[in-house]
Backbone bond lengths (Angstrom), bond angles and torsions (degrees), N, CA, C in turn:
res aa  C-N    CA-C-N  psi(-1)  N-CA   C-N-CA  omega(-1)  CA-C   N-CA-C  phi
1 M - - - 1.427 - - 1.525 108.82 -
2 S 1.301 114.55 136.00 1.452 119.80 -176.62 1.522 110.50 -83.41
3 T 1.301 116.15 142.91 1.466 121.09 177.91 1.521 111.08 -100.48
4 D 1.320 116.86 5.87 1.469 121.85 179.20 1.519 109.51 -72.39
5 K 1.345 118.01 121.90 1.455 121.91 -175.87 1.516 112.21 -106.30
6 T 1.293 118.34 22.89 1.468 120.67 178.77 1.519 109.54 -87.40
7 V 1.318 115.55 151.20 1.462 122.19 179.71 1.528 108.22 -80.49
8 P 1.326 117.21 132.16 1.469 117.92 -179.96 1.535 110.17 -69.49
9 P 1.311 117.45 153.16 1.468 119.90 179.80 1.531 110.45 -71.36
10 P 1.342 117.50 156.42 1.468 119.36 177.77 1.521 110.97 -65.33
11 P 1.332 117.08 157.74 1.472 118.79 -179.45 1.529 110.26 -65.74
12 N 1.313 114.77 152.75 1.465 120.59 -177.96 1.527 112.56 -79.74
13 E 1.297 117.23 -25.52 1.471 119.96 -177.84 1.521 110.76 -97.71
14 A 1.331 115.38 149.37 1.468 121.47 -179.29 1.525 109.61 -74.67
15 P 1.346 117.61 152.30 1.465 119.37 177.71 1.530 111.27 -63.58
16 A 1.325 115.83 158.26 1.471 121.10 -176.23 1.525 112.01 -66.77
17 W 1.326 117.67 -25.67 1.459 120.39 -175.85 1.522 113.28 -86.19
18 I 1.310 118.32 -0.42 1.461 121.20 -172.76 1.536 112.62 -61.67
19 G 1.323 118.62 -32.42 1.463 121.20 -179.24 1.517 113.79 -98.21
20 D 1.322 117.76 4.18 1.469 122.17 -177.14 1.524 109.96 -75.82
21 L 1.340 116.90 123.80 1.459 121.18 -178.67 1.523 112.12 -66.92
22 N 1.332 117.05 -33.84 1.467 119.62 177.54 1.520 111.11 -64.89
23 A 1.329 116.67 -39.76 1.462 120.12 178.55 1.528 109.90 -66.78
24 K 1.313 117.20 -38.69 1.467 121.25 178.31 1.528 110.44 -64.75
25 A 1.346 117.49 -43.23 1.462 121.11 178.78 1.519 110.58 -64.32
26 E 1.312 117.20 -38.76 1.461 120.24 178.25 1.531 110.45 -66.05
27 E 1.314 115.92 -40.82 1.458 119.87 178.60 1.534 111.05 -64.89
28 D 1.327 116.97 -38.99 1.464 120.80 178.98 1.523 111.82 -66.63
29 N 1.329 117.43 -32.01 1.459 121.69 -177.76 1.524 113.23 -96.76
30 W 1.307 117.83 9.88 1.457 121.21 -174.82 1.527 111.80 -58.72
31 D 1.315 117.38 -37.81 1.457 120.11 -177.99 1.526 112.73 -89.35
32 K 1.327 117.88 1.17 1.465 122.14 -178.88 1.530 109.57 -107.21
33 E 1.300 115.58 64.53 1.465 120.44 -175.54 1.522 112.12 -62.30
34 G 1.326 117.50 -33.76 1.460 121.17 179.37 1.521 112.53 -61.38
35 E 1.326 116.87 -40.76 1.472 120.18 178.52 1.524 111.16 -66.58
36 L 1.321 116.04 -38.57 1.464 118.76 -179.39 1.521 111.36 -69.41
37 S 1.332 117.54 -39.16 1.459 118.56 178.34 1.523 110.16 -69.94
38 G 1.337 117.95 -31.29 1.456 120.94 173.93 1.520 111.12 -64.05
39 Q 1.311 116.03 -36.36 1.462 120.00 178.34 1.520 110.58 -66.22
40 K 1.315 115.99 -35.77 1.468 119.15 176.98 1.520 110.52 -61.90
41 G 1.322 117.07 -42.10 1.466 120.92 176.98 1.511 112.22 -63.51
42 K 1.340 116.39 -40.47 1.471 120.30 177.88 1.521 110.77 -63.75
43 N 1.330 116.07 -42.38 1.470 119.32 178.58 1.524 111.39 -63.84
44 H 1.326 116.84 -38.71 1.464 120.71 178.65 1.533 110.41 -64.96
45 L 1.318 116.45 -43.03 1.458 120.83 178.18 1.528 111.11 -63.44
46 L 1.329 116.29 -41.29 1.466 120.10 177.72 1.526 110.98 -62.34
47 W 1.339 117.18 -40.97 1.463 121.19 177.63 1.529 110.85 -62.87
48 L 1.337 117.10 -42.79 1.455 119.95 179.95 1.525 111.91 -64.47
49 K 1.332 116.98 -38.54 1.463 119.83 177.58 1.528 110.64 -64.82
50 A 1.337 116.85 -45.04 1.469 120.13 179.59 1.525 110.58 -63.06
51 Y 1.335 117.04 -42.92 1.457 121.25 178.99 1.523 110.66 -62.93
52 G 1.329 116.29 -39.86 1.463 120.47 177.70 1.516 112.29 -60.93
53 W 1.329 116.08 -42.01 1.471 119.10 178.63 1.527 111.44 -65.49
54 V 1.315 116.71 -41.12 1.471 120.14 179.35 1.523 110.13 -62.74
55 V 1.333 116.55 -43.88 1.464 120.36 179.38 1.522 110.30 -62.83
56 M 1.320 116.80 -42.66 1.468 119.74 179.98 1.531 111.27 -64.34
57 V 1.327 117.43 -39.38 1.471 120.30 178.11 1.528 109.82 -62.56
58 F 1.339 117.39 -45.34 1.464 120.07 177.93 1.524 111.53 -63.29
59 L 1.313 116.31 -40.94 1.462 120.63 179.91 1.523 110.88 -63.26
60 V 1.314 117.09 -45.36 1.468 120.80 178.38 1.527 110.31 -64.99
61 F 1.335 117.10 -42.56 1.463 120.52 -179.37 1.529 111.19 -59.62
62 F 1.335 116.89 -49.45 1.460 119.33 -178.50 1.526 112.00 -69.03
63 T 1.316 117.60 -31.78 1.459 120.20 176.97 1.523 110.54 -67.15
64 V 1.335 116.46 -45.15 1.469 120.37 177.91 1.528 110.33 -63.60
65 L 1.326 116.65 -40.36 1.461 120.47 177.79 1.526 110.95 -61.91
66 F 1.323 117.26 -43.77 1.464 121.39 -179.92 1.526 110.95 -65.75
67 V 1.339 117.14 -47.44 1.472 120.79 -178.87 1.530 110.64 -66.05
68 G 1.326 117.07 -39.19 1.462 120.08 177.75 1.514 112.60 -64.65
69 S 1.327 115.92 -42.86 1.470 120.01 177.87 1.521 111.20 -64.78
70 L 1.318 115.80 -43.54 1.460 120.15 178.75 1.526 110.94 -63.63
71 G 1.339 116.28 -41.45 1.470 120.19 178.17 1.520 112.37 -64.19
72 S 1.331 116.50 -42.46 1.469 120.06 178.36 1.523 111.22 -64.07
73 W 1.320 115.54 -43.56 1.454 119.70 -179.52 1.531 110.56 -64.20
74 A 1.342 117.05 -45.03 1.464 120.92 -179.13 1.528 110.99 -67.37
75 A 1.331 116.78 -40.79 1.469 119.81 179.94 1.519 110.75 -63.60
76 H 1.318 116.44 -36.00 1.467 119.64 179.76 1.530 110.52 -61.63
77 Y 1.306 117.08 -38.75 1.459 119.83 -179.86 1.529 112.98 -82.67
78 L 1.311 118.14 -27.00 1.461 120.46 -175.97 1.528 113.48 -88.81
79 L 1.320 118.26 -26.42 1.470 121.16 -179.47 1.528 110.56 -79.86
80 P 1.312 116.55 158.28 1.471 119.15 176.11 1.534 111.11 -61.10
81 V 1.320 115.06 161.21 1.471 121.43 -174.89 1.526 111.97 -60.17
82 K 1.310 118.76 -32.84 1.469 119.88 -178.01 1.531 112.28 -67.40
83 F 1.330 118.36 -17.11 1.464 121.83 178.93 1.531 113.10 -97.96
84 H 1.302 118.35 2.07 1.470 120.79 179.51 1.519 109.58 -68.85
85 W 1.298 116.54 131.25 1.459 120.95 -179.01 1.529 112.02 -120.20
86 L 1.308 117.50 -5.63 1.460 121.15 -179.43 1.518 110.31 -106.66
87 A 1.320 115.04 138.16 1.462 120.22 175.79 1.535 108.17 -87.66
88 G 1.305 116.38 -179.18 1.456 121.16 -176.26 1.518 114.11 -63.36
89 G 1.328 117.98 -40.81 1.476 121.63 -177.42 1.520 112.63 -65.21
90 P 1.343 118.30 -57.47 1.470 118.88 179.00 1.525 113.33 -61.73
91 L 1.332 116.33 -35.06 1.451 119.93 179.74 1.536 111.20 -65.18
92 S 1.311 116.51 -41.29 1.468 119.23 179.85 1.528 111.06 -70.61
93 K 1.344 117.79 -31.82 1.461 120.15 177.22 1.519 110.60 -67.99
94 I 1.337 116.41 -43.29 1.470 119.79 177.23 1.522 109.66 -61.24
95 Q 1.313 115.97 -43.64 1.469 120.56 -179.36 1.525 110.79 -63.44
96 S 1.321 117.49 -42.79 1.469 119.31 -178.95 1.527 111.38 -67.89
97 I 1.335 117.59 -35.91 1.469 120.24 177.61 1.521 110.51 -68.43
98 L 1.324 116.28 -43.29 1.465 120.15 -178.33 1.520 111.99 -64.10
99 F 1.301 116.40 -45.90 1.454 119.56 -171.68 1.526 113.86 -96.34
100 S 1.332 117.16 -0.78 1.462 118.77 171.81 1.519 109.87 -79.95
101 G 1.309 116.33 -17.94 1.458 120.65 177.44 1.505 114.06 87.84
102 S 1.321 118.28 7.76 1.464 119.26 -176.20 1.526 112.17 -67.92
103 I 1.310 118.12 -49.07 1.466 120.04 -179.32 1.525 110.07 -68.60
104 G 1.317 116.14 -45.98 1.461 119.49 177.76 1.518 111.73 -61.81
105 G 1.308 116.63 -36.47 1.452 120.97 177.65 1.521 112.48 -64.82
106 V 1.335 116.03 -41.48 1.463 119.93 178.45 1.523 110.19 -64.25
107 V 1.326 117.18 -47.29 1.467 121.44 179.55 1.526 109.83 -61.31
108 S 1.321 116.51 -46.04 1.464 120.54 -179.25 1.534 111.56 -63.77
109 L 1.309 116.97 -42.09 1.456 121.45 -179.48 1.530 110.81 -62.87
110 I 1.332 116.80 -47.41 1.460 120.25 179.82 1.518 110.61 -63.65
111 A 1.318 117.04 -44.14 1.461 120.35 -178.44 1.530 110.86 -64.53
112 Q 1.326 118.29 -44.85 1.464 120.77 -179.39 1.523 111.07 -65.04
113 K 1.312 116.02 -40.05 1.474 119.84 -179.52 1.524 110.72 -64.11
114 E 1.311 117.00 -42.85 1.462 120.43 -177.25 1.525 112.26 -76.61
115 L 1.322 117.72 -34.67 1.445 119.71 -179.70 1.521 112.82 -75.21
116 S 1.329 117.53 -19.81 1.455 120.71 -179.79 1.527 111.92 -79.65
117 K 1.326 117.79 -10.38 1.479 120.82 -179.20 1.488 111.71 -76.98
């Protein structure tokens, strides 16, 4: 262990962040705390808008999927036999998905969660 109590000299090379424009902008705004906290609010609002759009896209997708499946299933039973395009296996799978409530449950869950906000 060294007993030398002198302060070492500063490094000869500049720090890596010295030319970074983001660091310069942060340094310039250091005393403007109000602007920075306003930016946080803007970023939060932007996130909420983006999240809202994603939720709406999923909600529309699952709704269209549910209505399309229901329409295909109903059309298969309502049209004459010569227009039937589904065999027993796929038809029973569509029926089990529709009436198990999984798609409707997902749509309902997303809608209730978003509308309660």
